[in-house]
C-alpha positions as CSV (number, residue, x, y, z in Angstrom):
1,X,20.5,70.1,90.7
2,X,17.4,71.2,92.5
3,X,14.6,72.3,90.2
4,X,14.6,75.8,91.8
5,X,18.1,76.5,93.2
6,X,18.7,79.2,95.7
7,X,20.9,81.9,94.0
8,X,22.8,84.6,96.0
9,X,24.0,87.5,93.9
10,X,26.5,89.7,95.9
11,X,26.1,93.3,94.8
12,X,26.9,96.8,96.3
13,X,25.5,100.3,96.6
14,X,28.9,101.8,95.5
15,X,27.5,103.3,92.4
16,X,24.6,101.6,90.7
17,X,26.6,99.6,88.1
18,X,27.0,96.5,90.3
19,X,23.3,96.5,91.1
20,X,22.4,96.8,87.4
21,X,24.5,93.8,86.5
22,X,22.9,91.9,89.3
23,X,19.5,92.8,88.1
24,X,20.3,91.7,84.5
25,X,21.5,88.3,85.8
26,X,18.4,88.0,88.0
27,X,16.2,88.7,85.0
28,X,17.8,85.8,83.2
29,X,17.4,83.4,86.0
30,X,13.7,84.3,86.5
31,X,13.0,83.9,82.7
32,X,14.0,80.3,83.2
33,X,11.6,79.8,86.1
34,X,14.3,80.1,88.8
35,X,12.7,82.4,91.3
36,X,14.7,82.1,94.5
37,X,17.2,84.7,93.5
38,X,18.5,87.1,96.2
39,X,20.4,90.3,95.4
40,X,22.3,91.3,98.5
41,X,24.6,94.2,99.4
42,X,26.5,91.7,101.6
43,X,29.1,94.1,102.9
44,X,26.3,96.6,103.7
45,X,24.4,93.9,105.6
46,X,27.2,92.6,107.8
47,X,29.0,95.9,108.3
48,X,26.5,98.7,107.9
49,X,28.5,101.4,109.7
50,X,31.8,100.6,108.0
51,X,30.0,100.4,104.7
52,X,28.5,103.9,105.2
53,X,31.9,105.3,106.1
54,X,33.7,103.7,103.1
55,X,30.9,104.7,100.7
56,X,31.1,108.3,101.9
57,X,34.9,108.2,101.5
58,X,34.6,106.8,98.0
59,X,32.1,109.5,96.9
60,X,34.0,112.4,98.5
61,X,37.4,111.2,97.3
62,X,36.3,110.7,93.7
63,X,34.6,114.1,93.6
64,X,37.1,116.2,95.5
65,X,40.4,114.2,95.7
66,X,40.4,111.9,92.7
67,X,44.1,111.6,92.6
68,X,44.1,110.2,96.2
69,X,41.6,107.6,95.2
70,X,43.7,106.8,92.1
71,X,46.8,106.3,94.2
72,X,45.0,103.9,96.6
73,X,43.5,102.0,93.6
74,X,46.8,101.6,91.9
75,X,48.6,100.6,95.1
76,X,46.2,97.7,95.6
77,X,45.7,96.7,91.9
78,X,48.3,93.9,91.9
79,X,47.1,92.6,95.3
80,X,46.7,88.8,95.6
81,X,44.3,87.0,97.8
82,X,47.1,85.6,100.0
83,X,48.5,89.0,100.7
84,X,47.8,90.2,104.3
85,X,45.7,93.1,103.1
86,X,43.7,90.9,100.7
87,X,43.0,88.3,103.5
88,X,42.0,91.1,105.8
89,X,39.6,92.7,103.3
90,X,38.0,89.4,102.3
91,X,37.7,88.3,106.0
92,X,35.9,91.4,107.2
93,X,32.6,90.4,108.8
94,X,33.2,86.7,108.0
95,X,31.4,85.5,111.1
96,X,28.2,87.4,110.2
97,X,28.6,86.2,106.6
98,X,28.9,82.6,107.8
99,X,25.6,83.0,109.7
100,X,24.0,84.7,106.7
101,X,25.0,81.8,104.4
102,X,23.8,79.2,106.9
103,X,20.4,81.0,107.0
104,X,20.0,81.5,103.3
105,X,21.6,78.2,102.2
106,X,22.5,79.2,98.7
107,X,23.2,76.7,96.0
108,X,25.5,79.1,94.2
109,X,27.0,82.5,94.8
110,X,27.7,85.1,92.0
111,X,29.8,88.1,92.8
112,X,29.2,91.4,90.9
113,X,31.2,93.2,93.5
114,X,34.7,92.2,94.9
115,X,33.7,91.6,98.6
116,X,34.7,88.0,98.7
117,X,34.1,87.0,102.3
118,X,32.1,83.9,101.1
119,X,35.1,82.8,99.1
120,X,37.4,83.3,102.0
121,X,35.1,81.2,104.2
122,X,35.3,78.5,101.6
123,X,39.1,78.3,102.2
124,X,38.7,78.0,105.9
125,X,35.7,75.6,105.9
126,X,35.5,74.1,102.4
127,X,32.0,73.5,101.2
128,X,30.2,72.5,98.0
129,X,28.8,75.9,97.1
130,X,30.1,77.0,93.7
131,X,31.3,80.6,93.6
132,X,31.4,82.7,90.4
133,X,32.6,86.2,89.7
134,X,31.3,88.7,87.1
135,X,33.8,91.5,86.4
136,X,32.1,94.9,85.8
137,X,35.1,96.8,84.4
138,X,37.3,96.6,81.3
139,X,40.4,96.6,83.5
140,X,41.6,94.0,86.1
141,X,42.1,94.7,89.8
142,X,43.5,92.3,92.3
143,X,40.5,92.5,94.6
144,X,38.4,90.5,92.1
145,X,40.8,87.5,92.3
146,X,40.3,84.5,94.7
147,X,41.4,80.8,94.4
148,X,37.9,79.7,95.4
149,X,36.3,81.3,92.3
150,X,35.1,78.5,90.1
151,X,34.7,80.7,87.0
152,X,35.4,84.3,86.0
153,X,33.0,86.0,83.6
154,X,34.8,88.9,81.9
155,X,34.3,91.5,79.3
156,X,37.3,91.1,77.0
157,X,40.0,88.9,75.6
158,X,42.6,91.3,77.0
159,X,41.5,90.6,80.6
160,X,41.5,86.9,79.8
161,X,45.2,87.2,79.0
162,X,45.8,89.1,82.2
163,X,44.1,86.5,84.2
164,X,46.1,83.7,82.6
165,X,49.3,85.6,83.3
166,X,48.5,85.6,87.0
167,X,47.8,81.8,87.0
168,X,44.1,81.5,86.4
169,X,43.4,78.4,84.2
170,X,41.8,79.1,80.8
171,X,38.9,76.8,81.5
172,X,38.0,79.0,84.5
173,X,37.6,82.1,82.3
174,X,34.6,83.0,80.1
175,X,34.6,86.1,77.8
176,X,30.9,86.7,78.3
177,X,30.7,90.4,78.2
178,X,29.2,92.6,80.9
179,X,25.5,91.9,81.5
180,X,23.0,94.6,80.7
181,X,19.3,94.6,81.4
182,X,16.9,93.4,78.7
183,X,15.7,97.0,77.9
184,X,19.1,97.7,76.3
185,X,18.7,94.8,73.8
186,X,15.3,96.0,72.6
187,X,14.7,98.1,69.5
188,X,13.0,101.4,70.1
189,X,10.9,103.8,68.1
190,X,12.9,107.0,68.2
191,X,10.0,109.2,67.1
192,X,7.8,107.8,69.8
193,X,10.4,108.3,72.4
194,X,11.2,111.8,71.3
195,X,7.5,112.7,71.8
196,X,7.3,110.9,75.1
197,X,10.2,112.9,76.6
198,X,9.1,116.3,75.1
199,X,12.0,116.6,72.7
200,X,12.2,117.6,69.0
201,X,12.7,115.3,66.0
202,X,14.7,117.9,64.1
203,X,17.4,118.2,66.9
204,X,20.4,116.1,67.8
205,X,21.1,115.5,71.5
206,X,24.1,114.9,73.7
207,X,23.3,112.9,76.8
208,X,25.4,114.4,79.6
209,X,25.7,112.5,82.8
210,X,26.2,115.5,85.0
211,X,26.1,113.5,88.2
212,X,29.2,111.8,87.1
213,X,31.1,115.1,87.4
214,X,29.8,116.0,90.8
215,X,30.4,119.7,90.9
216,X,28.3,122.2,89.0
217,X,31.2,124.4,87.9
218,X,32.6,121.6,85.7
219,X,29.1,120.8,84.2
220,X,28.5,124.5,83.4
221,X,31.8,124.6,81.5
222,X,31.0,121.5,79.5
223,X,27.5,122.8,78.7
224,X,28.9,126.2,77.7
225,X,31.4,124.7,75.3
226,X,28.8,122.3,73.7
227,X,26.2,125.1,73.2
228,X,28.7,127.6,71.8
229,X,30.7,125.4,69.5
230,X,28.3,122.7,68.3
231,X,24.7,122.3,67.1
232,X,23.9,119.7,69.7
233,X,21.2,120.2,72.3
234,X,21.9,118.7,75.7
235,X,20.0,116.3,77.9
236,X,21.5,116.7,81.4
237,X,21.1,113.9,83.9
238,X,21.8,115.0,87.5
239,X,20.9,111.7,89.2
240,X,20.0,112.1,92.9
241,X,22.2,115.2,93.2
242,X,19.4,117.7,93.9
243,X,21.9,120.4,94.7
244,X,23.6,120.0,91.4
245,X,20.2,120.0,89.5
246,X,19.0,123.2,91.2
247,X,22.3,124.9,90.4
248,X,22.2,124.0,86.7
249,X,18.5,124.9,86.4
250,X,19.3,128.3,87.8
251,X,21.4,129.0,84.7
252,X,19.6,127.1,82.0
253,X,15.9,126.9,83.0
254,X,14.9,129.1,80.1
255,X,17.3,127.6,77.5
256,X,15.3,125.5,75.1
257,X,18.5,123.6,74.0
258,X,19.1,122.3,77.6
259,X,16.8,119.6,79.2
260,X,17.6,119.0,82.8
261,X,16.5,115.8,84.5
262,X,17.0,114.1,87.9
263,X,17.3,110.4,88.5
264,X,15.5,108.2,85.8
265,X,14.9,104.5,85.2
266,X,14.5,105.3,81.5
267,X,18.1,105.9,80.7
268,X,17.8,103.3,77.9
269,X,15.2,105.5,76.2
270,X,17.3,108.7,76.5
271,X,20.3,106.8,75.1
272,X,18.1,105.7,72.2
273,X,17.3,109.2,71.2
274,X,20.8,110.7,71.7
275,X,23.7,111.0,69.3
276,X,26.4,110.9,71.9
277,X,26.9,110.0,75.6
278,X,29.2,112.3,77.6
279,X,30.0,110.5,80.8
280,X,32.5,109.0,83.2
281,X,34.0,105.7,82.4
282,X,32.0,103.3,84.5
283,X,32.1,99.8,83.0
284,X,28.4,99.2,83.1
285,X,27.3,102.5,81.7
286,X,29.7,102.1,78.8
287,X,28.4,98.6,78.1
288,X,24.8,99.9,78.1
289,X,25.8,102.6,75.5
290,X,27.6,100.0,73.4
291,X,24.5,97.8,73.4
292,X,22.5,100.7,71.8
293,X,25.4,101.7,69.5
294,X,25.6,105.1,71.1
295,X,29.0,106.7,70.7
296,X,30.7,107.7,73.9
297,X,33.1,110.4,74.9
298,X,34.8,110.1,78.3
299,X,35.7,113.6,79.5
300,X,38.5,113.8,82.1
301,X,38.3,110.1,83.3
302,X,38.8,109.8,87.0
303,X,42.0,108.0,88.3
304,X,41.3,104.3,89.1
305,X,39.1,101.9,87.3
306,X,37.5,104.6,85.2
307,X,40.9,105.7,83.8
308,X,41.6,102.0,83.2
309,X,38.3,101.5,81.4
310,X,38.9,104.6,79.3
311,X,42.4,103.6,78.4
312,X,41.5,100.0,77.5
313,X,38.5,101.0,75.3
314,X,40.1,104.0,73.6
315,X,43.0,101.7,72.6
316,X,40.4,99.5,70.9
317,X,38.8,102.6,69.3
318,X,35.5,101.8,71.0
319,X,35.2,105.3,72.5
320,X,36.8,108.7,72.5
321,X,38.5,110.4,75.5
322,X,39.0,114.1,76.0
323,X,41.1,115.9,78.6
324,X,40.3,119.5,77.7
325,X,37.3,121.4,76.5
326,X,39.0,122.0,73.1
327,X,39.7,118.3,72.7
328,X,36.1,117.6,73.7
329,X,34.7,119.8,71.0
330,X,37.1,118.2,68.5
331,X,35.8,114.8,69.4
332,X,32.1,115.9,69.0
333,X,32.9,117.3,65.5
334,X,34.5,114.0,64.5
335,X,31.3,112.3,65.4
336,X,29.4,114.5,63.0
337,X,31.5,113.0,60.2
338,X,30.0,109.8,58.8
339,X,33.2,107.8,58.4
340,X,34.3,108.3,62.0
341,X,30.8,107.6,63.3
342,X,30.5,104.4,61.2
343,X,33.9,103.2,62.4
344,X,33.2,103.7,66.1
345,X,29.8,102.0,65.6
346,X,31.5,99.0,64.1
347,X,33.9,98.8,67.0
348,X,31.0,99.0,69.5
349,X,29.1,96.3,67.8
350,X,32.2,94.1,67.8
351,X,32.6,94.4,71.6
352,X,29.0,94.4,72.6
353,X,27.5,91.1,73.8
354,X,23.8,91.7,74.5
355,X,23.2,88.2,75.6
356,X,25.9,88.3,78.3
357,X,23.5,87.6,81.2
358,X,21.9,84.6,79.4
359,X,25.3,83.2,78.7
360,X,26.5,83.6,82.3
361,X,23.3,81.9,83.6
362,X,23.6,79.1,81.2
363,X,27.2,78.3,82.1
364,X,26.5,78.7,85.8
365,X,23.5,76.2,85.6
366,X,25.6,73.8,83.5
367,X,28.2,73.8,86.3
368,X,25.5,73.3,88.9
369,X,24.1,70.3,87.1
370,X,27.2,68.3,88.1
371,X,27.3,69.4,91.8
372,X,25.2,68.6,94.8
373,X,23.0,71.1,96.5
374,X,24.9,73.1,99.2
375,X,23.1,72.9,102.5
376,X,19.5,71.7,101.8
377,X,16.2,73.4,101.7
378,X,16.0,77.2,101.5
379,X,14.5,79.4,104.1
380,X,12.2,82.3,103.5
381,X,13.5,84.9,106.0
382,X,16.9,85.9,107.1
383,X,18.2,87.1,110.4
384,X,20.7,89.9,110.0
385,X,21.8,92.2,112.8
386,X,18.8,91.1,114.9
387,X,16.2,91.9,112.3
388,X,14.2,89.4,110.2
389,X,14.1,90.3,106.6
390,X,12.4,88.6,103.6
391,X,15.1,87.4,101.3
392,X,13.3,88.6,98.2
393,X,13.2,92.0,99.7
394,X,16.8,92.7,99.3
395,X,17.8,95.1,96.5
């Protein structure tokens, strides 16, 4: 193995979960002195127009037509790589991907998003580059599967059983957990963080991911129920949705029990001072909460992978789900009872693997020790769509 191998991590801008996982893996590589690590939204690079269209469709459909998205997700969930649709999806932009790989010359590829064009190219023109996949959900979808994948890093034993049922050999599966950034494994001083964020030590807080619910009417209903029926104060995260933030601020600007924020890189700090996270069921967000032993309630999970995550984890009693406001308040009241809170904390600690990124990197490097370098020396700039870009600049 080369002393400083070139690592390509394939990510995506579809939500920030894939990017967070990629960053956690990158941190682990760099902590070992491996610095040629490139996080690339590969589909966005080779198909920028189509990527924009599909991203808009994803955001609009999950916000305004979630059942349509759920139907499409379920229709393709059992798809195999050799199905015509699977081959088509994985072959999109393959000529640009081939050029990209020839320019970058990676020694290994790690997928945190199921755009597997590099894997498909490996079938058509077999090479030595090892390809790994890191699943970012607690449910399995056919788009993650490809015969060129050397090893799957997955979050749970149940997914391992599913993979083996569809023919993946056990030695190609590692129950590593979903990687989270180092900040979620660090202990925090709650009093210090309370003061930093202008909160009160004598209050308990619900962290509400308002951006997950998209429309302000639903967020208002949730806030109204929480404020009327519980003693919790609320920290409301609106992300980059400025319209949503302004709408909520118009109603709650002068309410001292409601703290409204936009996008923040300090979500780990806000989780550390909160008593409960009310959110959608994104696999990475849930894993971050589990790492901090923060109880989670998933309210009205969206059809698709989020419903799959919620179902799988509620079955293991790792989180609560609620489909009505009445049920939501009931779940919050359960968390006020010590036995219930202690039980869900035990389950979170059992599933949480804070060293997932380090484990993945260790296994990847061990594999690479026994394989030759892919194409030779790395290059320091890439030519994509006629524009030279510094590889380290991709994020």
